[in-house]
N, C-alpha and C positions, 0 to 999 in steps of 0.2 A: 336067817341070814339077811343082812341089810346090804344093798347095792348103793354104795356111795360114790359119787362122781364129782370132780372138780374140774372147772374150765379155766386154765391159766391163760397167759398171753402167747406162750410158745407151744404149750402141750394141753391135752386133756387127758385126765387119769381117773381110773376107776378100780374100785376094790370090792370084794365080798368080805364084809366085816361080820365075824362070829358074835354071838352073844356075850362071849368073853373078851371082846375087844381086839381079836387078833385078825390080821389081813389074811384071809384064806387063799384068796387068788387076786392077782393085781395085772392090770395092763394099761399101757400108756401109749398115746398116739400123739405124734409131732403134728403140728398145726402150720396151715398157710398163714402168713407168707414166709415163715421161717424155712419150711421145707415144701417140696413140691409134689407131695403125694397126692394132694387134691388140688391140682392146677385149675385156676379159674373160678373156684367156688367161693372165694372170699372167707372172712372169718365165720360168719354164721353158717354158711354151707359146711364148712370143715368141723364146726362144732356138731352139726347133724351127723355127718359122716363118721366123726370120730365117736360119738355116742353109740351109733349102730354097731360100729366095729367092736367097742368095749362090751356091749351087751352081747353080741354074737359069741364072743370068747368066754365071758364070765357067766352066762345064762345058766340059772339053776332053777329047779321046780320049787325049791324052798325059800325064795325071795319074798321076805315078809314087808319090806317097805323099800321105797327109792328116796333118795335124798341128793340134791344137787346144789353146789355152790359155785361161785364164778367171780372172775375178776371184776372191779369196778372202780370208780364209776363209768359205765358203759352204757350206752342208750340203743336200744334196737327199735326202729319204727316199722310197725306192722299194719298193713292196709286192711280196708273194709272186709274184704274176701279171705282175710287172714293169711295173706301173703307178705313176705318180706318185701318192703318197697324201697329200701336204702341200706347200703352196708351199715353195719354198726358203727357209731360214734365211739371210738375206743378211749379208754380211760387215759391213755398217754397222749392222745391226739390234741392238736391245738385248737380244735373247734369249740370255742368257748367265748360266752359274752357275759362274764361275772357281773353282778351288781352289788354295790356296797351294801352292808348292813343285811345281807342274806346269807343263809348258810348252805343251802343246797349245793352238793356235788354235781348234780344231775341236771338240773333245770337250765344252767348255763349252757349246755350242749344243745338243749331243746331250742333255746332262744337263738342260739347260732344258726340252726337249721331253719327255723322260721324266718329269720332276716334274709337268709341267703338262698332259701327255696321255699317260698311262701305256698306254692302250690302243693309241694310234697308234704309240707306240714298240714295242709287241709285234707290231704288224701290220708292221712295216718289216723287209723282208728284207736291203736294204742301204742304208747311208748313203753316198751318193756325193758328189762335189764338182762344181763348175760344168762344168769340161772333161769329167770322167769321165761325166757323164750324157750327153753327146753321144757321147764314144767308146763307151759301153756301146750306146747306141741303133744306133751304126753296126756294131759287132763281135759284140755279145753277151757280151764279156767285162767282168767287173767289176774294176776296178783304180782306184787312185788314185795319183798321181804325188807322188814327193819328188825332191829335188834329188840326194841321196845319204844313206847311213846316217847321216852326222853331222846331217843336217837332220830325219831321221824323227820324232824325238820332238817336233818342232814340229807334225807332222801327227797321228799317233797311234801307239800301240804297246801291248804288253801291260802295261806298268807303269801307264800312263795309263788303260787299260780297268779295271784292278783299283782304282785310285784313285777313278775316278768311278762304279764299280758298275755297269759296262756290258758287254754281251755281246759278246765279240770276234768272234763268228761273223757278227755284222751289219756288219763293217767288212772291205772288200776288202783283200787283200794290196797292199803298196806296191811300185810299180815306180818305176825310175829315170827321170829326165829322158833322152829319146833312145833309151829301149828301144821295141821293137816290141810294141804292145798285141795286134795281131791284124790281121786284114783285114776289109774291108767284106763283111759277110755277105748272104745273099738278102734277109733282113728289112731289113738297112740299106741295101741298094741300093733296095729298095721305099720306104723312108721317105725317103731323101735325093735319089734320082736318080743317085747315083754309080754305077760299074761295080762289080759283085761282084769282090772279090779284091784290090782296093788296099790296100796296107799302110796302118796306122794308127798313128802314132808318139807316144808320150807327150812332152808338154810340161809341163803342170801349171799353177801359179799364174802370172799374168800378170807380176808385177813381176819374178820370177827370170827368166823368158824376156827381159824387155826388157834386162836387163843383158847378155845375149848379143848381142841385136840392136842394141845400141849400141857393143858392143866393150869394155864395162867388165869386163874379165876379168884385168886386171893391176893390181897395187896403185898407187894414186894417181889412177887413172881415176875419173871420176864422171859419173853419169846424172842427169839432172833429169827424172823421168817425171811427166807432168801428165795429169789427166782430170778426174773428179768430186773426187778428191783428187790431192795431189802429193807426191812423195817425192825428196829429194836423197840418192842412194845411192853411197856412197864405198867402192871397193874396197880392203881393208886386208889386210895380212899379220899383224895382231895384234888382239886383242879390245880395244874402246875401253869404259872401264867407265863412262863418264858416263851417268847415268840420263836425261838430257835427250835422249839418242840411243839408237837402238835398234841392237843388234848381234846379228845372226844369221849362221849359216854362210853362206857364199857358194854359187853355182852351181858354181864350181869348188872342189873339195874342198881343204881347207887353208887357204883364204882367208876372210874375213869380209865381209859386206855391212853397212856402218854407215849408218844411215839418220836423217835429220832428216824427221819426219813432218808434212806441213801437210795436215791432214785434209779441208780443205773450200774449197780455193782455186778449184778448177773450179766447184764449186756456188755460191759467192760471185759469180763472174762471171755465172752463168746467173741468179741472183737479180737481179743489176743489169740484165740484159738484159730479164728479164721484167717488172720494175717500170716500166721505161721504154719499153716496148712494142717492143722489138727482137728479140723471139725469132726472128722469120723473116727478120731481116736477115742478110746476109753478114758474118761476123767481120770481114774486112778493112774492110768499110764502117763498122762500129762502131768499130773501132781508128783508123781514119782520123780520124773526127770527134773522137775523144778526143785524138789527138795534135796537134790545133790548139790545144789549151790548153797555155799555156806550161808548161815544165818547173820543177817546184818553186815553182808560184804560191802555195802555202801554205795555201789554202783551197779547199774544206773539207778537213779530214783525217778519213780513216775508219778506225776501230779494230774490226776484226771480232769480237774476243772478249775484252775486257779482264776481264770478270767471272770469266773461268776463269783468269786469270793469265797470259795469253799472247796471241799475235797469231795463232796458228795455227788456232783452231777459230772457225767462224762461229757465235757464240752469244753473245746478250747483248752485241751490238755497240753502237758510238756513233759518230755523226759529230758533229764539232767545227767551227764557223766557218761555218755555212750562211748564205748571204746571198740576197736576194730576186733579184739579178741572175743568180745561178748558175742553171744548167740541168743537163740530162742529161750534158752533155759533162764539166763540170767535176765532178759526181759521179762520172762514169766515170774520170776521171784520179785522183780519190782512191781509188777502189777497185783500179784497177790498181796505183797506187803501194803501197798496202797491201800486195798480193800480193808485189810485188817487194821491199819491205822485209822480209817474213817470210822470203823466200827469202835475203836478205842476212843476216839474224839467224842462220839455220839454217848458213850458211857460217861466220859467226863462231864458232859452237859447235865446228863442225869444227876450226877453226884454233886454238881453245882446247885442242883436244886432239891438237895437232901433226899434224893431217890437213890438208895444204895442198892447197887447190883453186884452179886456175888457169883451168880451162875446165869447162863444163858441157855434156855430150853430151846434147841434148834428145831427148825421145820423145813421141809423140802429136800431136794436133792443133796445139799450139804450134809445132811444127817448120815448119808451113806459113805461120806468120804473122810477115812481116818485121819489121812494126812492133813486135810485142810482144818479138821476139828482140832488136832493138837496144835497146829500153827496158829489157829484163832486163839486158844487158850493160852498160848505162850505170849502172844501179842497183847492181849487184853487183861491178862493176869486172872481172868474169870474162869470157873469151871464150865465146860460145855457139856450138857446134859442131852443125850440122844433118846427119844421115845422109841418104844417098841415099834411103833408105826410112825415112820419118819415124814410121811405126807399127813400133816396134822390137819390139813382141811378134810380129808377122807375120814379120819377118826373123828374129828369134831362133828362131821355130818352124822356119824353112826351115833354119836352121844345124843344128838338132838332126835334121830328117828327111835332111838331105844326109849327115851322118855316119851315120845309121842304115842308109843306102842304100849305104854303102861309099865314098863320094866323099871322105871326109876320115878321118883316124885319130881324130877326136873333134870335139865341138862348139867347143873352143877354137881349134884349126886352122881349122875352117870360119868361125868368127866373124872371124879375123885376115884371113881371105882376102875374105869376103863383105860385111863393113861397110864401106862407103865414105863419105868426107865429101863432101856437095854444097856446103856453104857455110859460112863462119865470120863471125860477127858480132863485131867487136873494139870495146871500149869506146872511146867518144869523150871526148877530154879535157874539153872545156867542159862537156858535159851530166854527166859524172862529178863534176866539181866543184860543179856545182849540186845534184846528187842527194847528194853527201856532207853537205852543209850541211843539205839537206831531211831527210835521215835522222837527223842528230843532234838536230834541232829535234823530229822526229816522236817519238824516244825520250823526250824530256824531257817533251812534252806527255802521253805514253802513262802516264807514271808519276802526274801529277796527275789524269789521268782515271780511272785505277785507284783513287786515294785517294778520289776524289769517289763512285765507285760503292761503295766500303766503307763510306762515311758514310751513303749511302743505305740500305744493309744493316742498318746499326746502327739505322736509324730504322723498319726494318721495310717499307721502301718497295721492292719488287720489280718487275721488268719481266718 
């Protein structure tokens, strides 16, 4: 059995994955600051507490490996005595000093720290990442994970250290996904409750691991990975130059991961739940109520981020067509449709670049929501494919660990064998027709709404 753990932005999840690729047991812990279960601990403290809780619930005598993935790019400064000396600089934070002609997603955060707190920079022994902080606690080995040499410049390297004026000794060596980092040490066993000597396998950043866990390892396959943010990730055998999409090396060396980034779809839906008093409602209950509102009813229409020139960022949003008879379900329908329309627009950008998408392999909590999956299929016209293990980071980590244990020749073979489809949601003709009309109307209104906000800006009226 493999213990796979993933550290997200709002939760940490773990599962015991069987050799056949099934989640034998599962546990999820909500994290600070989104919940108050661990008040005052901060992100890294709640990672530790959450990991200990997961181990205490899932612990078995037959765990053969541990594998941990995590959000990124996040930086964790550790002091000379091994203590955490500053709260992590989170991936979504504004603490960045980027330099032109450099690729690292991580070094701009360290540069910000050096410029704003030089003494803390000097006191830092290692700059770690989300997952490598926990693997360091478990093994005592400092390392940071890259996909392969072709991806390493997006993490860090000597050229980047020179450009940013940073001390290379403060940055651990890079190891590849699927490498063995070490084994659970005596201190790691005391910290976690795991048995000493269990191998710990490198996984790294969550979005890369999710590609493996959804089987998006061949050109043309596409993963829709959703959490606090959302990314439409297309496996390509060529670079896509369109700046509206992000092209990075894929987990499979020689391929590329082309992404349409929807930076706040999950946080938008959580905002809706919060302002309507549904934070503690089951997601299915919330979606069932929204689904009673007719498809394409037209009002209200919700635009999450018009002022920034797009529909993907929840900032400076606008609701159009609010009426006194409408309630939280009508607002919810408009919010859900705005998310679906953003996904559809992303798919259009791919198609403009000859990247044909016919199905989306979903990852994360959305995979468990049958109403949302059907709605998304109807809005986009794509089949929505739900894997047997919806949390693709966990299954992807298990693929890496299975290969490291010698069960497969590599993670590609492991992914092809272990990723199974549980259910497919196909577009419904009548609903698709209604959504086609609603989407075209939505795009036209969005143009007028943007013009309205631009006119307000000219009058120095800001929100």
